PQR file of N, CA, C, O and H, with PARSE charges and radii, in Angstrom:
ATOM      1  N   UNK A   1      -5.426 -12.304   3.134 -0.4000 1.5000
ATOM      2  CA  UNK A   1      -4.265 -12.915   2.916 -0.0000 2.0000
ATOM      3  C   UNK A   1      -3.746 -14.281   2.508  0.5500 1.7000
ATOM      4  O   UNK A   1      -3.991 -14.752   1.397 -0.5500 1.4000
ATOM      5  N   UNK A   2      -2.900 -15.019   3.588 -0.4000 1.5000
ATOM      6  CA  UNK A   2      -2.531 -16.052   2.845 -0.0000 2.0000
ATOM      7  C   UNK A   2      -4.392 -17.127   3.291  0.5500 1.7000
ATOM      8  O   UNK A   2      -4.994 -16.826   4.322 -0.5500 1.4000
ATOM      9  H   UNK A   2      -2.702 -14.637   4.491  0.4000 1.0000
ATOM     10  N   UNK A   3      -4.762 -17.862   2.668 -0.4000 1.5000
ATOM     11  CA  UNK A   3      -5.193 -18.918   2.878 -0.0000 2.0000
ATOM     12  C   UNK A   3      -5.279 -20.069   4.149  0.5500 1.7000
ATOM     13  O   UNK A   3      -4.493 -20.143   5.094 -0.5500 1.4000
ATOM     14  H   UNK A   3      -4.274 -18.106   1.831  0.4000 1.0000
ATOM     15  N   UNK A   4      -6.453 -20.934   3.894 -0.4000 1.5000
ATOM     16  CA  UNK A   4      -6.792 -21.725   5.230 -0.0000 2.0000
ATOM     17  C   UNK A   4      -5.614 -22.874   5.506  0.5500 1.7000
ATOM     18  O   UNK A   4      -5.253 -23.548   6.470 -0.5500 1.4000
ATOM     19  H   UNK A   4      -7.092 -20.875   3.127  0.4000 1.0000
ATOM     20  N   UNK A   5      -5.274 -22.735   4.292 -0.4000 1.5000
ATOM     21  CA  UNK A   5      -4.140 -23.718   3.912 -0.0000 2.0000
ATOM     22  C   UNK A   5      -2.569 -23.265   4.454  0.5500 1.7000
ATOM     23  O   UNK A   5      -1.657 -23.932   4.943 -0.5500 1.4000
ATOM     24  H   UNK A   5      -5.568 -22.188   3.509  0.4000 1.0000
ATOM     25  N   UNK A   6      -2.668 -22.165   4.210 -0.4000 1.5000
ATOM     26  CA  UNK A   6      -1.672 -21.155   4.090 -0.0000 2.0000
ATOM     27  C   UNK A   6      -0.269 -21.637   3.741  0.5500 1.7000
ATOM     28  O   UNK A   6       0.675 -21.857   4.500 -0.5500 1.4000
ATOM     29  H   UNK A   6      -3.408 -21.623   3.813  0.4000 1.0000
ATOM     30  N   UNK A   7      -0.384 -21.793   1.895 -0.4000 1.5000
ATOM     31  CA  UNK A   7       0.519 -22.495   2.224 -0.0000 2.0000
ATOM     32  C   UNK A   7       0.590 -21.086   0.541  0.5500 1.7000
ATOM     33  O   UNK A   7       1.148 -21.362  -0.521 -0.5500 1.4000
ATOM     34  H   UNK A   7      -1.151 -21.614   1.279  0.4000 1.0000
ATOM     35  N   UNK A   8      -0.017 -19.934   0.787 -0.4000 1.5000
ATOM     36  CA  UNK A   8      -0.138 -19.488  -0.462 -0.0000 2.0000
ATOM     37  C   UNK A   8       0.805 -18.027   0.482  0.5500 1.7000
ATOM     38  O   UNK A   8       0.568 -16.851   0.208 -0.5500 1.4000
ATOM     39  H   UNK A   8      -0.470 -19.709   1.650  0.4000 1.0000
ATOM     40  N   UNK A   9       1.567 -18.337   1.280 -0.4000 1.5000
ATOM     41  CA  UNK A   9       2.640 -17.183   2.016 -0.0000 2.0000
ATOM     42  C   UNK A   9       2.686 -16.577   0.844  0.5500 1.7000
ATOM     43  O   UNK A   9       1.765 -15.930   0.345 -0.5500 1.4000
ATOM     44  H   UNK A   9       1.760 -19.293   1.503  0.4000 1.0000
ATOM     45  N   UNK A  10       3.995 -16.813   0.272 -0.4000 1.5000
ATOM     46  CA  UNK A  10       4.820 -16.320  -0.404 -0.0000 2.0000
ATOM     47  C   UNK A  10       4.116 -15.567  -1.370  0.5500 1.7000
ATOM     48  O   UNK A  10       4.449 -14.382  -1.385 -0.5500 1.4000
ATOM     49  H   UNK A  10       4.744 -17.339   0.677  0.4000 1.0000
ATOM     50  N   UNK A  11       3.499 -15.798  -1.943 -0.4000 1.5000
ATOM     51  CA  UNK A  11       2.183 -14.249  -2.506 -0.0000 2.0000
ATOM     52  C   UNK A  11       2.918 -12.572  -1.910  0.5500 1.7000
ATOM     53  O   UNK A  11       3.309 -11.567  -2.504 -0.5500 1.4000
ATOM     54  H   UNK A  11       3.228 -16.761  -1.930  0.4000 1.0000
ATOM     55  N   UNK A  12       2.827 -12.949  -0.553 -0.4000 1.5000
ATOM     56  CA  UNK A  12       2.126 -11.461   0.076 -0.0000 2.0000
ATOM     57  C   UNK A  12       3.964 -11.108   0.399  0.5500 1.7000
ATOM     58  O   UNK A  12       4.332 -10.001   0.790 -0.5500 1.4000
ATOM     59  H   UNK A  12       2.509 -13.765  -0.071  0.4000 1.0000
ATOM     60  N   UNK A  13       4.796 -12.105   0.181 -0.4000 1.5000
ATOM     61  CA  UNK A  13       6.220 -12.207   1.055 -0.0000 2.0000
ATOM     62  C   UNK A  13       6.649 -10.671   0.112  0.5500 1.7000
ATOM     63  O   UNK A  13       6.299  -9.731   0.825 -0.5500 1.4000
ATOM     64  H   UNK A  13       4.497 -13.005  -0.137  0.4000 1.0000
ATOM     65  N   UNK A  14       7.247 -10.162  -1.158 -0.4000 1.5000
ATOM     66  CA  UNK A  14       7.413  -8.996  -1.287 -0.0000 2.0000
ATOM     67  C   UNK A  14       7.270  -7.551  -1.419  0.5500 1.7000
ATOM     68  O   UNK A  14       7.943  -6.530  -1.557 -0.5500 1.4000
ATOM     69  H   UNK A  14       7.531 -10.926  -1.738  0.4000 1.0000
ATOM     70  N   UNK A  15       5.230  -8.244  -1.231 -0.4000 1.5000
ATOM     71  CA  UNK A  15       4.657  -6.806  -0.880 -0.0000 2.0000
ATOM     72  C   UNK A  15       5.349  -6.266   0.789  0.5500 1.7000
ATOM     73  O   UNK A  15       5.945  -5.252   1.153 -0.5500 1.4000
ATOM     74  H   UNK A  15       4.683  -9.074  -1.119  0.4000 1.0000
ATOM     75  N   UNK A  16       4.782  -7.868   1.678 -0.4000 1.5000
ATOM     76  CA  UNK A  16       5.414  -7.199   3.548 -0.0000 2.0000
ATOM     77  C   UNK A  16       6.881  -7.044   3.149  0.5500 1.7000
ATOM     78  O   UNK A  16       6.692  -6.644   4.298 -0.5500 1.4000
ATOM     79  H   UNK A  16       4.298  -8.692   1.382  0.4000 1.0000
ATOM     80  N   UNK A  17       7.960  -6.955   2.791 -0.4000 1.5000
ATOM     81  CA  UNK A  17       8.902  -6.880   2.755 -0.0000 2.0000
ATOM     82  C   UNK A  17       9.320  -5.040   2.587  0.5500 1.7000
ATOM     83  O   UNK A  17       9.763  -4.183   3.352 -0.5500 1.4000
ATOM     84  H   UNK A  17       8.114  -7.280   1.858  0.4000 1.0000
ATOM     85  N   UNK A  18       8.919  -5.077   1.257 -0.4000 1.5000
ATOM     86  CA  UNK A  18       8.281  -4.149   0.516 -0.0000 2.0000
ATOM     87  C   UNK A  18       8.449  -2.795   1.760  0.5500 1.7000
ATOM     88  O   UNK A  18       9.427  -2.117   2.076 -0.5500 1.4000
ATOM     89  H   UNK A  18       8.559  -5.773   0.636  0.4000 1.0000
ATOM     90  N   UNK A  19       7.159  -2.800   2.200 -0.4000 1.5000
ATOM     91  CA  UNK A  19       6.242  -2.560   3.579 -0.0000 2.0000
ATOM     92  C   UNK A  19       7.262  -1.858   4.234  0.5500 1.7000
ATOM     93  O   UNK A  19       7.464  -0.650   4.353 -0.5500 1.4000
ATOM     94  H   UNK A  19       6.365  -3.352   1.943  0.4000 1.0000
ATOM     95  N   UNK A  20       8.152  -3.309   4.829 -0.4000 1.5000
ATOM     96  CA  UNK A  20       9.267  -3.283   5.879 -0.0000 2.0000
ATOM     97  C   UNK A  20       9.965  -1.791   5.610  0.5500 1.7000
ATOM     98  O   UNK A  20      10.185  -0.657   6.034 -0.5500 1.4000
ATOM     99  H   UNK A  20       7.988  -4.291   4.733  0.4000 1.0000
ATOM    100  N   UNK A  21      10.172  -3.066   4.213 -0.4000 1.5000
ATOM    101  CA  UNK A  21      11.377  -1.805   4.082 -0.0000 2.0000
ATOM    102  C   UNK A  21      11.519  -0.104   3.980  0.5500 1.7000
ATOM    103  O   UNK A  21      12.324   0.804   4.189 -0.5500 1.4000
ATOM    104  H   UNK A  21       9.994  -3.987   3.869  0.4000 1.0000
ATOM    105  N   UNK A  22      10.632  -0.267   3.675 -0.4000 1.5000
ATOM    106  CA  UNK A  22       9.947   1.688   3.040 -0.0000 2.0000
ATOM    107  C   UNK A  22       9.250   2.273   4.193  0.5500 1.7000
ATOM    108  O   UNK A  22       8.306   3.045   4.025 -0.5500 1.4000
ATOM    109  H   UNK A  22       9.978  -1.004   3.506  0.4000 1.0000
ATOM    110  N   UNK A  23       9.868   1.786   5.890 -0.4000 1.5000
ATOM    111  CA  UNK A  23       8.950   2.716   6.668 -0.0000 2.0000
ATOM    112  C   UNK A  23       9.709   2.795   7.740  0.5500 1.7000
ATOM    113  O   UNK A  23      10.407   1.884   8.186 -0.5500 1.4000
ATOM    114  H   UNK A  23      10.635   1.159   6.027  0.4000 1.0000
ATOM    115  N   UNK A  24       9.521   4.522   8.436 -0.4000 1.5000
ATOM    116  CA  UNK A  24      10.699   5.276   8.695 -0.0000 2.0000
ATOM    117  C   UNK A  24      10.853   4.734  10.031  0.5500 1.7000
ATOM    118  O   UNK A  24       9.926   5.150  10.726 -0.5500 1.4000
ATOM    119  H   UNK A  24       8.954   5.262   8.074  0.4000 1.0000
ATOM    120  N   UNK A  25      11.777   3.844  10.797 -0.4000 1.5000
ATOM    121  CA  UNK A  25      12.092   3.945  12.167 -0.0000 2.0000
ATOM    122  C   UNK A  25      12.113   4.585  13.318  0.5500 1.7000
ATOM    123  O   UNK A  25      13.101   5.247  13.636 -0.5500 1.4000
ATOM    124  H   UNK A  25      12.530   3.506  10.232  0.4000 1.0000
ATOM    125  N   UNK A  26      11.172   4.497  14.005 -0.4000 1.5000
ATOM    126  CA  UNK A  26      11.743   6.014  15.801 -0.0000 2.0000
ATOM    127  C   UNK A  26      13.298   5.408  16.176  0.5500 1.7000
ATOM    128  O   UNK A  26      13.721   5.905  17.220 -0.5500 1.4000
ATOM    129  H   UNK A  26      10.370   3.960  13.747  0.4000 1.0000
ATOM    130  N   UNK A  27      14.078   4.598  15.641 -0.4000 1.5000
ATOM    131  CA  UNK A  27      15.188   4.715  16.382 -0.0000 2.0000
ATOM    132  C   UNK A  27      15.875   4.992  15.411  0.5500 1.7000
ATOM    133  O   UNK A  27      17.070   5.162  15.653 -0.5500 1.4000
ATOM    134  H   UNK A  27      13.735   4.195  14.792  0.4000 1.0000
ATOM    135  N   UNK A  28      15.516   5.112  14.283 -0.4000 1.5000
ATOM    136  CA  UNK A  28      17.030   5.373  13.105 -0.0000 2.0000
ATOM    137  C   UNK A  28      16.163   6.675  12.470  0.5500 1.7000
ATOM    138  O   UNK A  28      16.522   7.358  11.511 -0.5500 1.4000
ATOM    139  H   UNK A  28      14.545   4.974  14.086  0.4000 1.0000
ATOM    140  N   UNK A  29      15.388   6.778  12.963 -0.4000 1.5000
ATOM    141  CA  UNK A  29      15.194   8.365  11.899 -0.0000 2.0000
ATOM    142  C   UNK A  29      14.847   8.084  10.747  0.5500 1.7000
ATOM    143  O   UNK A  29      14.516   9.155  10.239 -0.5500 1.4000
ATOM    144  H   UNK A  29      15.096   6.223  13.743  0.4000 1.0000
ATOM    145  N   UNK A  30      14.708   7.182   9.936 -0.4000 1.5000
ATOM    146  CA  UNK A  30      15.352   6.439   8.919 -0.0000 2.0000
ATOM    147  C   UNK A  30      14.466   5.252   7.828  0.5500 1.7000
ATOM    148  O   UNK A  30      13.853   4.429   8.507 -0.5500 1.4000
ATOM    149  H   UNK A  30      14.977   6.312  10.349  0.4000 1.0000
ATOM    150  N   UNK A  31      14.370   5.124   6.893 -0.4000 1.5000
ATOM    151  CA  UNK A  31      14.176   3.793   6.131 -0.0000 2.0000
ATOM    152  C   UNK A  31      15.244   2.784   6.309  0.5500 1.7000
ATOM    153  O   UNK A  31      16.342   3.309   6.493 -0.5500 1.4000
ATOM    154  H   UNK A  31      14.868   5.794   6.341  0.4000 1.0000
ATOM    155  N   UNK A  32      15.247   1.598   6.308 -0.4000 1.5000
ATOM    156  CA  UNK A  32      16.107   0.855   6.064 -0.0000 2.0000
ATOM    157  C   UNK A  32      16.602   0.620   4.559  0.5500 1.7000
ATOM    158  O   UNK A  32      17.636   0.116   4.119 -0.5500 1.4000
ATOM    159  H   UNK A  32      14.355   1.171   6.158  0.4000 1.0000
ATOM    160  N   UNK A  33      15.605   1.111   4.004 -0.4000 1.5000
ATOM    161  CA  UNK A  33      15.922   1.314   2.209 -0.0000 2.0000
ATOM    162  C   UNK A  33      17.153   2.010   2.055  0.5500 1.7000
ATOM    163  O   UNK A  33      18.171   1.576   1.516 -0.5500 1.4000
ATOM    164  H   UNK A  33      14.765   1.520   4.361  0.4000 1.0000
ATOM    165  N   UNK A  34      16.894   3.628   2.804 -0.4000 1.5000
ATOM    166  CA  UNK A  34      17.277   4.358   2.415 -0.0000 2.0000
ATOM    167  C   UNK A  34      18.957   4.357   3.157  0.5500 1.7000
ATOM    168  O   UNK A  34      20.080   4.596   2.712 -0.5500 1.4000
ATOM    169  H   UNK A  34      16.066   3.980   3.241  0.4000 1.0000
ATOM    170  N   UNK A  35      18.299   3.875   4.763 -0.4000 1.5000
ATOM    171  CA  UNK A  35      20.719   3.071   5.708 -0.0000 2.0000
ATOM    172  C   UNK A  35      20.547   2.317   4.482  0.5500 1.7000
ATOM    173  O   UNK A  35      20.554   1.222   5.045 -0.5500 1.4000
ATOM    174  H   UNK A  35      17.387   3.681   5.124  0.4000 1.0000
ATOM    175  N   UNK A  36      20.411   2.049   3.372 -0.4000 1.5000
ATOM    176  CA  UNK A  36      21.251   0.859   2.316 -0.0000 2.0000
ATOM    177  C   UNK A  36      21.416   1.219   1.349  0.5500 1.7000
ATOM    178  O   UNK A  36      22.548   1.003   0.916 -0.5500 1.4000
ATOM    179  H   UNK A  36      20.405   2.939   2.915  0.4000 1.0000
ATOM    180  N   UNK A  37      20.458   1.953   0.444 -0.4000 1.5000
ATOM    181  CA  UNK A  37      20.328   2.854  -0.522 -0.0000 2.0000
ATOM    182  C   UNK A  37      21.586   4.508  -0.337  0.5500 1.7000
ATOM    183  O   UNK A  37      22.530   4.980  -0.970 -0.5500 1.4000
ATOM    184  H   UNK A  37      19.539   2.129   0.796  0.4000 1.0000
ATOM    185  N   UNK A  38      20.915   4.793   0.736 -0.4000 1.5000
ATOM    186  CA  UNK A  38      21.757   6.219   0.767 -0.0000 2.0000
ATOM    187  C   UNK A  38      20.569   6.862  -0.341  0.5500 1.7000
ATOM    188  O   UNK A  38      21.096   7.410  -1.309 -0.5500 1.4000
ATOM    189  H   UNK A  38      20.148   4.409   1.250  0.4000 1.0000
ATOM    190  N   UNK A  39      19.017   6.873  -0.341 -0.4000 1.5000
ATOM    191  CA  UNK A  39      17.862   7.260  -1.174 -0.0000 2.0000
ATOM    192  C   UNK A  39      16.590   6.961  -0.690  0.5500 1.7000
ATOM    193  O   UNK A  39      16.453   6.691   0.503 -0.5500 1.4000
ATOM    194  H   UNK A  39      18.589   6.428   0.446  0.4000 1.0000
ATOM    195  N   UNK A  40      15.416   6.976  -1.636 -0.4000 1.5000
ATOM    196  CA  UNK A  40      14.316   6.043  -0.946 -0.0000 2.0000
ATOM    197  C   UNK A  40      13.712   5.797  -2.450  0.5500 1.7000
ATOM    198  O   UNK A  40      13.795   6.292  -3.574 -0.5500 1.4000
ATOM    199  H   UNK A  40      15.527   7.196  -2.605  0.4000 1.0000
ATOM    200  N   UNK A  41      13.072   4.752  -1.788 -0.4000 1.5000
ATOM    201  CA  UNK A  41      12.604   3.636  -2.636 -0.0000 2.0000
ATOM    202  C   UNK A  41      11.089   4.804  -3.441  0.5500 1.7000
ATOM    203  O   UNK A  41      10.119   5.469  -3.076 -0.5500 1.4000
ATOM    204  H   UNK A  41      13.005   4.349  -0.875  0.4000 1.0000
ATOM    205  N   UNK A  42      11.825   4.391  -4.693 -0.4000 1.5000
ATOM    206  CA  UNK A  42      10.433   4.426  -5.800 -0.0000 2.0000
ATOM    207  C   UNK A  42       9.791   3.391  -5.547  0.5500 1.7000
ATOM    208  O   UNK A  42      10.273   2.279  -5.335 -0.5500 1.4000
ATOM    209  H   UNK A  42      12.613   3.851  -4.990  0.4000 1.0000
ATOM    210  N   UNK A  43       7.763   3.931  -5.558 -0.4000 1.5000
ATOM    211  CA  UNK A  43       7.428   3.126  -5.135 -0.0000 2.0000
ATOM    212  C   UNK A  43       6.374   2.646  -6.834  0.5500 1.7000
ATOM    213  O   UNK A  43       5.869   3.408  -7.659 -0.5500 1.4000
ATOM    214  H   UNK A  43       7.371   4.835  -5.730  0.4000 1.0000
ATOM    215  N   UNK A  44       6.395   0.954  -6.784 -0.4000 1.5000
ATOM    216  CA  UNK A  44       6.273   0.585  -8.161 -0.0000 2.0000
ATOM    217  C   UNK A  44       4.751   1.406  -8.918  0.5500 1.7000
ATOM    218  O   UNK A  44       4.351   1.675 -10.050 -0.5500 1.4000
ATOM    219  H   UNK A  44       6.805   0.335  -6.114  0.4000 1.0000
ATOM    220  N   UNK A  45       4.356   1.540  -7.735 -0.4000 1.5000
ATOM    221  CA  UNK A  45       2.636   2.705  -8.353 -0.0000 2.0000
ATOM    222  C   UNK A  45       2.256   3.772  -7.555  0.5500 1.7000
ATOM    223  O   UNK A  45       2.084   3.737  -6.336 -0.5500 1.4000
ATOM    224  H   UNK A  45       4.680   1.321  -6.814  0.4000 1.0000
ATOM    225  N   UNK A  46       2.146   4.614  -8.212 -0.4000 1.5000
ATOM    226  CA  UNK A  46       1.363   5.824  -7.891 -0.0000 2.0000
ATOM    227  C   UNK A  46       0.483   6.006  -6.548  0.5500 1.7000
ATOM    228  O   UNK A  46      -0.735   5.965  -6.721 -0.5500 1.4000
ATOM    229  H   UNK A  46       2.286   4.643  -9.202  0.4000 1.0000
ATOM    230  N   UNK A  47       0.775   6.127  -5.729 -0.4000 1.5000
ATOM    231  CA  UNK A  47       0.165   5.967  -4.317 -0.0000 2.0000
ATOM    232  C   UNK A  47      -1.766   6.353  -4.185  0.5500 1.7000
ATOM    233  O   UNK A  47      -2.174   7.514  -4.148 -0.5500 1.4000
ATOM    234  H   UNK A  47       1.764   6.160  -5.588  0.4000 1.0000
ATOM    235  N   UNK A  48      -2.671   5.173  -4.135 -0.4000 1.5000
ATOM    236  CA  UNK A  48      -4.047   6.266  -4.083 -0.0000 2.0000
ATOM    237  C   UNK A  48      -4.100   7.521  -3.788  0.5500 1.7000
ATOM    238  O   UNK A  48      -3.378   7.760  -2.820 -0.5500 1.4000
ATOM    239  H   UNK A  48      -2.340   4.230  -4.165  0.4000 1.0000
ATOM    240  N   UNK A  49      -4.818   8.745  -4.332 -0.4000 1.5000
ATOM    241  CA  UNK A  49      -5.406   9.825  -3.699 -0.0000 2.0000
ATOM    242  C   UNK A  49      -5.983   9.818  -2.162  0.5500 1.7000
ATOM    243  O   UNK A  49      -6.823   8.929  -2.028 -0.5500 1.4000
ATOM    244  H   UNK A  49      -5.404   8.551  -5.119  0.4000 1.0000
ATOM    245  N   UNK A  50      -5.782  10.470  -1.140 -0.4000 1.5000
ATOM    246  CA  UNK A  50      -6.689  10.571  -0.584 -0.0000 2.0000
ATOM    247  C   UNK A  50      -7.655  11.244  -0.669  0.5500 1.7000
ATOM    248  O   UNK A  50      -7.743  12.311  -1.276 -0.5500 1.4000
ATOM    249  H   UNK A  50      -5.099  11.192  -1.249  0.4000 1.0000
ATOM    250  N   UNK A  51      -8.792  10.486   0.157 -0.4000 1.5000
ATOM    251  CA  UNK A  51     -10.098  10.867  -0.337 -0.0000 2.0000
ATOM    252  C   UNK A  51     -10.725  11.326   1.250  0.5500 1.7000
ATOM    253  O   UNK A  51     -10.343  10.817   2.303 -0.5500 1.4000
ATOM    254  H   UNK A  51      -8.720   9.619   0.650  0.4000 1.0000
ATOM    255  N   UNK A  52     -11.423  12.046   1.167 -0.4000 1.5000
ATOM    256  CA  UNK A  52     -12.263  12.653   3.094 -0.0000 2.0000
ATOM    257  C   UNK A  52     -13.449  11.634   3.121  0.5500 1.7000
ATOM    258  O   UNK A  52     -13.652  11.092   2.035 -0.5500 1.4000
ATOM    259  H   UNK A  52     -11.734  12.459   0.311  0.4000 1.0000
ATOM    260  N   UNK A  53     -14.051  11.365   3.873 -0.4000 1.5000
ATOM    261  CA  UNK A  53     -15.751  10.689   3.443 -0.0000 2.0000
ATOM    262  C   UNK A  53     -16.810  10.831   2.445  0.5500 1.7000
ATOM    263  O   UNK A  53     -17.212  10.198   1.468 -0.5500 1.4000
ATOM    264  H   UNK A  53     -13.887  11.806   4.756  0.4000 1.0000
ATOM    265  N   UNK A  54     -17.173  12.145   3.206 -0.4000 1.5000
ATOM    266  CA  UNK A  54     -17.884  13.063   1.825 -0.0000 2.0000
ATOM    267  C   UNK A  54     -17.545  12.494   0.074  0.5500 1.7000
ATOM    268  O   UNK A  54     -18.495  12.195  -0.650 -0.5500 1.4000
ATOM    269  H   UNK A  54     -16.847  12.659   4.000  0.4000 1.0000
ATOM    270  N   UNK A  55     -15.857  12.395  -0.514 -0.4000 1.5000
ATOM    271  CA  UNK A  55     -15.774  12.716  -1.271 -0.0000 2.0000
ATOM    272  C   UNK A  55     -15.435  10.989  -1.678  0.5500 1.7000
ATOM    273  O   UNK A  55     -15.388  10.933  -2.907 -0.5500 1.4000
ATOM    274  H   UNK A  55     -15.085  12.637   0.074  0.4000 1.0000
ATOM    275  N   UNK A  56     -15.253   9.948  -1.221 -0.4000 1.5000
ATOM    276  CA  UNK A  56     -15.466   8.606  -1.056 -0.0000 2.0000
ATOM    277  C   UNK A  56     -17.030   8.367  -1.278  0.5500 1.7000
ATOM    278  O   UNK A  56     -17.252   7.323  -1.891 -0.5500 1.4000
ATOM    279  H   UNK A  56     -15.291   9.994  -0.223  0.4000 1.0000
ATOM    280  N   UNK A  57     -18.248   9.152  -0.894 -0.4000 1.5000
ATOM    281  CA  UNK A  57     -19.965   8.161  -0.804 -0.0000 2.0000
ATOM    282  C   UNK A  57     -19.684   8.866  -2.325  0.5500 1.7000
ATOM    283  O   UNK A  57     -19.438   7.924  -3.079 -0.5500 1.4000
ATOM    284  H   UNK A  57     -18.068  10.000  -0.396  0.4000 1.0000
ATOM    285  N   UNK A  58     -19.604  10.527  -3.302 -0.4000 1.5000
ATOM    286  CA  UNK A  58     -19.795  10.787  -3.792 -0.0000 2.0000
ATOM    287  C   UNK A  58     -19.239   9.898  -5.054  0.5500 1.7000
ATOM    288  O   UNK A  58     -19.819   9.767  -6.132 -0.5500 1.4000
ATOM    289  H   UNK A  58     -19.804  11.292  -2.689  0.4000 1.0000
ATOM    290  N   UNK A  59     -18.082   9.364  -4.704 -0.4000 1.5000
ATOM    291  CA  UNK A  59     -17.728   8.212  -5.625 -0.0000 2.0000
ATOM    292  C   UNK A  59     -18.283   7.318  -6.142  0.5500 1.7000
ATOM    293  O   UNK A  59     -18.503   6.916  -7.285 -0.5500 1.4000
ATOM    294  H   UNK A  59     -17.611   9.471  -3.829  0.4000 1.0000
ATOM    295  N   UNK A  60     -18.568   6.946  -4.784 -0.4000 1.5000
ATOM    296  CA  UNK A  60     -19.039   5.411  -5.038 -0.0000 2.0000
ATOM    297  C   UNK A  60     -20.730   5.819  -5.473  0.5500 1.7000
ATOM    298  O   UNK A  60     -20.717   5.785  -6.703 -0.5500 1.4000
ATOM    299  H   UNK A  60     -18.389   7.273  -3.855  0.4000 1.0000
ATOM    300  N   UNK A  61     -21.722   6.072  -5.154 -0.4000 1.5000
ATOM    301  CA  UNK A  61     -22.782   6.755  -5.692 -0.0000 2.0000
ATOM    302  C   UNK A  61     -22.488   6.771  -6.726  0.5500 1.7000
ATOM    303  O   UNK A  61     -23.286   6.062  -7.338 -0.5500 1.4000
ATOM    304  H   UNK A  61     -21.733   6.099  -4.154  0.4000 1.0000
ATOM    305  N   UNK A  62     -21.268   7.460  -7.823 -0.4000 1.5000
ATOM    306  CA  UNK A  62     -21.369   7.949  -9.095 -0.0000 2.0000
ATOM    307  C   UNK A  62     -20.750   6.800  -9.756  0.5500 1.7000
ATOM    308  O   UNK A  62     -20.655   6.611 -10.968 -0.5500 1.4000
ATOM    309  H   UNK A  62     -20.619   8.036  -7.325  0.4000 1.0000
ATOM    310  N   UNK A  63     -20.193   5.791  -8.448 -0.4000 1.5000
ATOM    311  CA  UNK A  63     -20.037   3.942  -9.709 -0.0000 2.0000
ATOM    312  C   UNK A  63     -20.824   3.700  -9.743  0.5500 1.7000
ATOM    313  O   UNK A  63     -20.966   3.021 -10.760 -0.5500 1.4000
ATOM    314  H   UNK A  63     -20.271   5.945  -7.463  0.4000 1.0000
ATOM    315  N   UNK A  64     -22.128   3.825  -8.960 -0.4000 1.5000
ATOM    316  CA  UNK A  64     -23.195   3.039  -8.353 -0.0000 2.0000
ATOM    317  C   UNK A  64     -24.466   3.165  -9.954  0.5500 1.7000
ATOM    318  O   UNK A  64     -25.244   2.404 -10.530 -0.5500 1.4000
ATOM    319  H   UNK A  64     -22.013   4.377  -8.134  0.4000 1.0000
ATOM    320  N   UNK A  65     -24.010   4.589 -10.089 -0.4000 1.5000
ATOM    321  CA  UNK A  65     -25.008   5.115 -11.262 -0.0000 2.0000
ATOM    322  C   UNK A  65     -24.817   5.012 -13.102  0.5500 1.7000
ATOM    323  O   UNK A  65     -25.576   5.134 -14.063 -0.5500 1.4000
ATOM    324  H   UNK A  65     -23.378   5.207  -9.622  0.4000 1.0000
ATOM    325  N   UNK A  66     -22.817   4.611 -12.827 -0.4000 1.5000
ATOM    326  CA  UNK A  66     -22.982   4.105 -14.304 -0.0000 2.0000
ATOM    327  C   UNK A  66     -22.918   2.720 -14.037  0.5500 1.7000
ATOM    328  O   UNK A  66     -22.906   2.301 -15.194 -0.5500 1.4000
ATOM    329  H   UNK A  66     -22.200   4.512 -12.047  0.4000 1.0000
ATOM    330  N   UNK A  67     -22.877   1.907 -13.455 -0.4000 1.5000
ATOM    331  CA  UNK A  67     -22.667   0.833 -13.367 -0.0000 2.0000
ATOM    332  C   UNK A  67     -24.134   0.207 -13.914  0.5500 1.7000
ATOM    333  O   UNK A  67     -24.159  -0.540 -14.892 -0.5500 1.4000
ATOM    334  H   UNK A  67     -22.887   2.247 -12.515  0.4000 1.0000
ATOM    335  N   UNK A  68     -25.693   0.697 -12.978 -0.4000 1.5000
ATOM    336  CA  UNK A  68     -27.207   0.427 -13.264 -0.0000 2.0000
ATOM    337  C   UNK A  68     -27.771   1.002 -14.196  0.5500 1.7000
ATOM    338  O   UNK A  68     -28.986   0.858 -14.329 -0.5500 1.4000
ATOM    339  H   UNK A  68     -25.673   1.305 -12.184  0.4000 1.0000
ATOM    340  N   UNK A  69     -26.689   2.176 -15.495 -0.4000 1.5000
ATOM    341  CA  UNK A  69     -26.992   2.145 -16.438 -0.0000 2.0000
ATOM    342  C   UNK A  69     -26.616   1.826 -17.469  0.5500 1.7000
ATOM    343  O   UNK A  69     -27.338   1.957 -18.457 -0.5500 1.4000
ATOM    344  H   UNK A  69     -25.701   2.294 -15.387  0.4000 1.0000
TER
END
């Protein structure tokens, strides 16, 4: 996150705010974004697929083989 001098915190602000605004809150059961705009937010990029540990190991092994060949 922020560097040792803590002078680059602003580079992380957009992501932190987006995360907070798109998280469902237990008290309202809605995201703040939905309460403001009456729709859920569209993420700026597709979310990465969820992999099992075994699938991740296979992907890592294949990538290593590709890098060394």
